[in-house]
N, C-alpha and C positions, 0 to 999 in steps of 0.2 A: 321360321317366320310363317305364321299362318294368316291367311287372307279370307275375308268372308264379305259379300256384297249384298245388301238389302235395300231396295229403293234406290236412292242416290248415295246412301251412306256406305262407307267401306270401313271394315274393321280389320285392324292388323294386330297380331299378337307377337310380341318380341321377347326374345331371351335376354334378360339382364346382363348375363355374362358376356354376351357378344356386343351389346350396345350400352355404353354408359349412359347413365340418366341425363348428364349433361348433354350428350349428343342427341337424345330423344327431344329434350327441350329445345336445343337448337334448331332441329328439323321441324319441330311443330311451330316455332316462331316464324319461319320462313313461309309456312303456309297460312297463317292466320289472316292474311288479306284476301285469300281465295276460298278458304274452307273454314267451317266451325270446327275446331279441334278439341277433342275430349281425351284426356289420358287418364288411365285407371290401372289398378293392379288386378290382373286376371287371376293370378295365383302366386304363391311364393316363388320369386325368382323370374316372373313373367310380367310384361307390361302390355296393356291393351291401349291401342290408339284408334280412336273413331274419327273419321274425316267425312264431314257432310259438306258438299259443295255449296257455296253461296248463290252461284248462278244455277238456275233451274235446269239448263240444258248441258251442264257440264258432265264430263265422263268420269265417274268415280274410280274406275279401274286405272285410268291414266294418272289420276291424282296418287293412287296407291303406288304405282310404279315411280313417279316422281318423288314421293315421300321416301321409298325405299332408297332411291339414289342419294337423295339429300342426307339421309340418315348415315349412309356410308361416308359421305364427305364430312359430316359433323363429327362422326366418330374418329376419322383420321385427324381432324383438327384438334380434338381432344388429346389424342395421343401425341401430337407434335407438341402441344402446349406442356404435356406432362414431362416430355423428354428434354424440352429446352427451358424448363422453368427457371433454372439458375441463370441462363443467359439472359432471358426476359427481365429478371429482377436485377441483374447487374446493370442492364441499359437503363431500366427505370430509375434505379438508385443513382447512376451517374447523371441522368437528366435533372433529377430533383436537386442533387448536390450542386450541380452547375447553376441552377436557377435560384439557389440560396444567396447568390451575390459574392461580393469580394470576401477574401479570408478575413478572419477576426485577427486581433492582436496575437492570440496565443499561436495561431498558425504562422503569422508573420515572424515572430520571434524564433520559431522553429526552423525557418528557412536558412539555408546555407548561403549567405551572401558574405563574400569576402570584400577586403578593401579594394581589390582590383576590378571587382565586378559591380560594385555598389552604384557607381555613377555612370555607367555605360548607357547610352541611348542611341543605338545605331540608326533607329528609323526616325528619330526626332520626336518621339511621343510625348516627352516631358516638356517640350517647348510650348508655350502658349500660343494662342492663335494670333494674337496681337504681334507677338515677336516674330512668328513665322511669315505673316503676311502684311507687315507694317508698310505703309507707303513712305518713300523717301521724300522728305520734305524739300520743295524746290529752294534753291539758294537764292538769296537776292542778287539780281543781276549786277548791280554796282559793286557790291562787296565781293562777289565771285569773280568779277573782272579784276578788281583791285588785287585780290589775293593770287590770282594767276599771272598777272602781268609782271614782267621783270622791272626792276627799277631802272628808269630812264633819265635821261638829261631832261631839264625843264622844257616844257612844251614852248614852241615858237609861236608868235602871234599868227592868228588866222590869216590866210591869204585873201586878197581882195577877190571879189567875184570876177570870173572871166580870165584871171591870171594863171599861169601855170606854176605849179609848186616847185621849189628849188630842189635840185638833186641832193641827196643826202651824202654827207661826207663819209668816205670810207674810213673805218677805224684801224 
């Protein structure tokens, strides 16, 4: 990596074999808020990066060092992405497949559902909300009392006020 500084502008020449183009683009993108970034091909197999700070009092040499560090980080990210591409694709595929919604009729017909497992619902998911949380209707008081009371002998005439009731005969 060659480095040259003129004015506030810093020029870096990079070996393409060491730094993939995606890594150079990624590092350049990180710096576009602080520097004007120009990418060029210096020679076959070599890239030129020109950084010109947007702030007039900024240190170009410090930006060059930060760019080199960011370039290493971006190169590492590119390598990780290449090494784990199959894993990333599997995760993305599973996420998209899961977002597609419930299975279609063909998938349902292909499922292995036997007679003994077809109607199991241990969590009560198939029960409607109304069934699960229905309110019990209050019974009418007279009807409920009549249904619960055992059959008795005919009621005696009501006692006069102030009198004591007669003791019941034992059966």
